[in-house]
C-alpha positions in Angstrom: -8.8 -19.2 -5.1 -9.5 -18.5 -8.7 -10.7 -14.9 -8.2 -7.9 -14.2 -5.7 -5.2 -15.7 -7.9 -6.2 -13.8 -11.0 -4.9 -10.5 -9.4 -1.5 -12.0 -8.7 1.6 -12.2 -11.0 1.2 -15.5 -12.9 4.5 -17.0 -11.6 3.5 -16.2 -8.0 0.1 -18.0 -8.0 1.3 -21.5 -7.1 3.5 -20.2 -4.3 0.6 -18.2 -2.8 -1.6 -21.2 -2.9 1.0 -23.2 -1.1 1.0 -20.6 1.7 -2.7 -20.7 2.3 -3.8 -24.2 1.4 -3.6 -25.7 4.9 -5.1 -22.7 6.8 -8.7 -22.0 7.7 -9.0 -18.3 6.7 -11.2 -16.4 4.3 -9.6 -14.3 1.6 -11.9 -11.7 0.0 -11.1 -9.3 -2.9 -13.2 -6.2 -2.5 -13.8 -2.9 -4.2 -10.9 -0.4 -3.6 -10.9 1.5 -0.3 -9.4 5.0 -0.1 -7.5 4.5 3.1 -6.0 1.0 2.8 -5.0 -1.6 0.3 -5.8 -4.6 2.5 -6.4 -5.7 6.1 -6.5 -8.7 8.4 -9.2 -9.3 11.0 -9.7 -12.0 13.6 -13.3 -12.2 14.9 -14.5 -13.0 18.4 -15.8 -16.4 17.2 -12.3 -17.4 16.0 -12.8 -16.8 12.3 -10.1 -14.9 10.4 -10.3 -12.9 7.2 -8.0 -11.1 4.9 -9.5 -8.5 2.6 -7.6 -7.2 -0.4 -8.5 -4.3 -2.7 -9.1 -5.1 -6.4 -5.9 -3.9 -8.2 -4.7 -3.8 -11.7 -1.2 -3.8 -10.5 -0.3 -7.4 -9.7 2.9 -6.6 -8.0 1.2 -4.2 -5.5 -1.5 -6.9 -5.0 1.1 -9.6 -4.2 3.1 -7.5 -1.7 -0.2 -6.5 0.0 -1.3 -10.1 0.3 2.1 -11.2 1.8 1.9 -8.2 4.2 -1.5 -9.3 5.5 -0.5 -13.0 5.5 2.4 -12.0 7.8 -0.2 -10.6 10.2 -2.1 -13.9 10.1 1.0 -15.9 10.9 2.1 -13.6 13.7 -1.3 -14.2 15.3 -0.9 -18.0 15.0 2.7 -18.0 16.4 2.3 -15.5 19.2 0.6 -16.1 22.5 1.0 -12.5 23.6 -0.1 -9.2 22.1 2.5 -7.7 19.8 2.8 -4.4 17.9 1.0 -4.7 14.6 4.1 -3.7 12.6 6.7 -4.5 15.2 9.8 -6.7 15.0 8.0 -10.0 14.9 5.8 -8.9 12.0 8.8 -7.4 10.1 10.8 -10.6 10.4 7.8 -12.7 9.4 7.1 -10.5 6.4 10.7 -10.5 5.3 10.9 -14.3 5.5 7.7 -14.7 3.5 8.7 -12.3 0.8 12.2 -13.7 0.2 11.2 -16.5 -2.2 9.2 -14.0 -4.3 12.2 -11.6 -4.8 13.3 -12.8 -8.2 13.0 -11.7 -11.8 10.6 -14.5 -12.6 8.0 -12.7 -10.5 9.0 -9.0 -10.3 10.4 -6.8 -13.1 14.0 -5.8 -12.7 13.0 -2.2 -12.1 11.1 -3.2 -9.0 13.5 -5.6 -7.4 16.1 -3.2 -6.1 13.7 -0.8 -4.3 11.7 -3.7 -3.1 14.7 -5.5 -1.7 15.7 -2.2 0.1 12.2 -1.9 1.5 12.3 -5.4 2.9 15.4 -4.7 5.0 13.0 -2.9 7.4 9.5 -3.0 5.9 7.2 -0.1 6.8 3.5 -0.3 7.9 2.5 0.7 4.4 4.1 0.5 1.0 3.2 4.1 0.3 5.4 5.3 3.2 8.4 4.2 1.2 8.7 7.0 -1.3 11.3 5.3 -3.6 9.2 2.1 -3.8 6.0 4.0 -4.2 7.4 5.9 -7.3 8.4 2.7 -9.0 5.2 0.8 -8.1 3.1 3.6 -9.6 4.7 2.8 -13.0 2.7 -0.5 -13.0 -0.6 1.1 -11.9 -3.2 2.1 -14.5 -2.4 5.5 -16.0 -3.9 8.5 -14.2 -3.5 12.2 -14.0 -2.3 12.3 -10.3 1.0 13.4 -9.0 2.9 12.6 -5.8 2.9 15.5 -3.3 6.7 15.5 -3.2 6.9 16.1 -6.9 5.0 19.4 -6.8 6.4 22.9 -6.2 5.4 25.0 -3.2 2.3 27.0 -4.0 0.8 24.3 -6.3 -3.0 24.1 -6.1 -4.3 20.5 -5.9 -7.4 18.4 -5.2 -7.2 15.6 -2.6 -9.3 12.4 -2.6 -11.9 14.1 -0.4 -12.7 16.5 -3.3 -11.3 19.6 -1.5 -8.6 21.9 -2.9 -5.4 22.9 -1.1 -2.3 25.0 -1.6 0.9 23.1 -1.1 3.2 24.5 1.6 6.5 23.6 3.0 7.8 20.3 4.3 7.6 19.8 8.1 9.7 16.8 8.9 8.0 14.1 6.8 4.8 15.8 5.9 3.8 18.9 3.9 1.7 21.7 5.5 -1.1 22.5 3.0 -3.8 25.2 3.3 -7.3 24.2 2.5 -8.7 26.9 0.2 -12.3 26.9 1.6 -11.4 27.3 5.2 -7.8 28.6 5.4 -7.0 25.8 7.8 -3.6 24.0 7.5 -3.5 20.2 7.1 -0.5 17.9 6.9 -0.1 15.6 3.8 2.3 12.7 3.5 5.0 13.2 0.8 3.9 10.1 -1.0 0.2 11.1 -1.2 -1.2 11.2 -4.7 -3.2 14.3 -5.7 -4.6 15.9 -8.8 -3.1 19.2 -9.7 -5.6 22.0 -10.4 -4.8 24.9 -12.7 -5.5 28.3 -11.2 -8.0 29.0 -14.0 -9.9 25.8 -13.5 -13.1 26.0 -11.5 -14.0 23.4 -8.9 -17.6 22.2 -8.6 
């Protein structure tokens, strides 16, 4: 619990401990993964495990933990297969988060967009653009920008190390052309990328 709790907002630690203390589940904090902040797994032998990325943003860590804990509770309560982020998970997540939604745990700046998010929580925090923007303020400083903040034609580098030219919005994603191949790929509006100046070479 000590390693896990050190990533949480201080005033949320006792509440999180109360959630997990009577359950047989392993909670591991792991090195950051590019494609997810956390996950829940139930193994064939009956063991259950939640893994959470190491984060310097305690508010993102707390929300991610409660998100995954909701998955765990749904598995315990349901005798049938449910959609991973369906109505049962949403209701469970909302109920679990409610006691945390106060200014003793979250800064005022976060409370309003987080409360709106919890009315119908999405599969990932990053899919909620308004919340993603505010949460980023509590991440360590970096030189990345959200896709939706950039102008069409901007050259940027994605996490895969490849460079793209930002195109137009297609419904909820931006069509971007990969420089090396000329192929078009779709990027989520909330994706974080590094802007590359036209006179800057890429190795």
